[in-house]
C-alpha positions in Angstrom: 3.3 9.7 -4.3 4.6 11.1 -7.6 4.1 7.7 -9.2 0.4 8.0 -8.5 0.2 11.4 -10.1 1.2 10.2 -13.6 4.9 10.6 -13.2 5.6 6.9 -13.5 7.5 5.6 -16.6 5.2 3.8 -19.0 6.9 0.5 -18.5 6.7 0.6 -14.7 3.8 -1.2 -12.9 2.5 -0.4 -9.5 1.7 -2.9 -6.7 -0.4 -1.6 -3.8 -0.5 -3.7 -0.6 -3.4 -3.0 1.6 -4.7 -4.3 4.9 -8.3 -4.4 5.9 -10.6 -1.5 6.6 -10.3 -1.7 10.4 -6.6 -0.9 10.1 -5.7 -2.5 13.3 -2.0 -3.1 14.1 -1.8 -6.5 12.4 -3.5 -5.2 9.3 -1.1 -2.2 9.0 1.9 -4.4 9.9 1.1 -7.0 7.3 0.7 -4.4 4.6 3.9 -2.7 5.4 5.9 -5.9 5.9 4.6 -7.6 2.7 5.2 -4.5 0.7 8.8 -4.3 2.0 9.5 -7.9 1.3 8.1 -7.6 -2.2 10.0 -4.4 -2.9 13.3 -6.2 -2.1 12.6 -9.2 -4.3 11.7 -11.7 -1.6 8.2 -12.5 -3.1 8.8 -13.2 -6.8 5.6 -15.2 -7.0 3.5 -12.2 -6.0 5.7 -9.5 -7.5 8.0 -10.5 -10.4 11.3 -8.7 -10.8 11.3 -5.8 -13.2 10.2 -2.2 -13.2 7.7 -2.4 -10.3 7.0 0.1 -7.6 5.5 -1.5 -4.4 3.9 0.5 -1.7 1.8 -0.3 1.4 -1.5 1.5 1.7 -2.9 2.3 5.1 -6.7 1.7 4.7 -8.0 4.7 6.7 -8.0 8.5 6.3 -4.7 10.0 7.5 -6.6 12.1 10.1 -8.0 8.9 11.7 -4.5 7.4 12.4 -4.5 8.9 15.9 -7.6 6.9 16.7 -5.6 3.7 16.1 -3.2 4.1 19.0 -2.0 0.5 18.6 -0.9 1.4 15.0 0.7 4.7 16.2 2.7 2.9 18.8 3.8 0.1 16.4 4.9 2.7 13.8 6.8 4.7 16.4 8.5 1.6 17.8 9.5 0.5 14.3 10.8 3.9 13.4 8.3 4.4 10.6 7.2 8.0 10.1 3.5 8.1 9.2 4.3 11.1 6.8 6.0 8.5 4.6 3.0 6.3 4.3 0.2 6.4 1.7 -3.4 6.4 3.1 -6.3 5.0 1.1 -8.3 8.3 0.6 -5.2 9.9 -0.8 -5.0 7.5 -3.7 -6.0 9.3 -7.0 -9.0 7.3 -8.2 -8.7 8.4 -11.9 -5.0 7.5 -12.1 -5.7 4.1 -10.5 -8.4 3.4 -13.0 -6.0 4.3 -15.9 -3.3 2.0 -14.5 -5.9 -0.8 -13.9 -7.2 -0.6 -17.4 -3.6 -0.7 -18.8 -2.8 -3.7 -16.5 -0.2 -1.5 -14.8 -1.7 -2.0 -11.4 -1.8 -4.9 -9.1 -3.5 -5.1 -5.7 -2.4 -7.4 -2.9 -4.8 -7.6 0.0 -3.6 -8.7 3.5 -5.6 -9.5 6.6 -8.9 -9.7 4.6 -11.6 -12.3 4.7 -13.5 -10.6 1.8 -13.0 -7.6 -0.5 -14.8 -4.6 1.0 -15.7 -2.3 -1.9 
């Protein structure tokens, strides 16, 4: 998460891909899958090539992950270590505000029917 702590080069933008607040398996899977596809250049309409960091965001506190056994199972079967994931409450709000105001931040929402703020 060094890129969220101000250690991102000035010309690099950040794309966060986040599923809904229920964080069921399809929400987590869509965030991870879309972030991966974007990071390898498969979604140029959403994420143009250039200096862009793309990361999925799991939209629950890390300590609540074990309550989502479907997500735990899916991550295990896919070989994804939850320690490598970013969870919503871990995002530094002030840094995100800075990046948003400088247009260095883009949010992609998956599995949402409305923005829950």
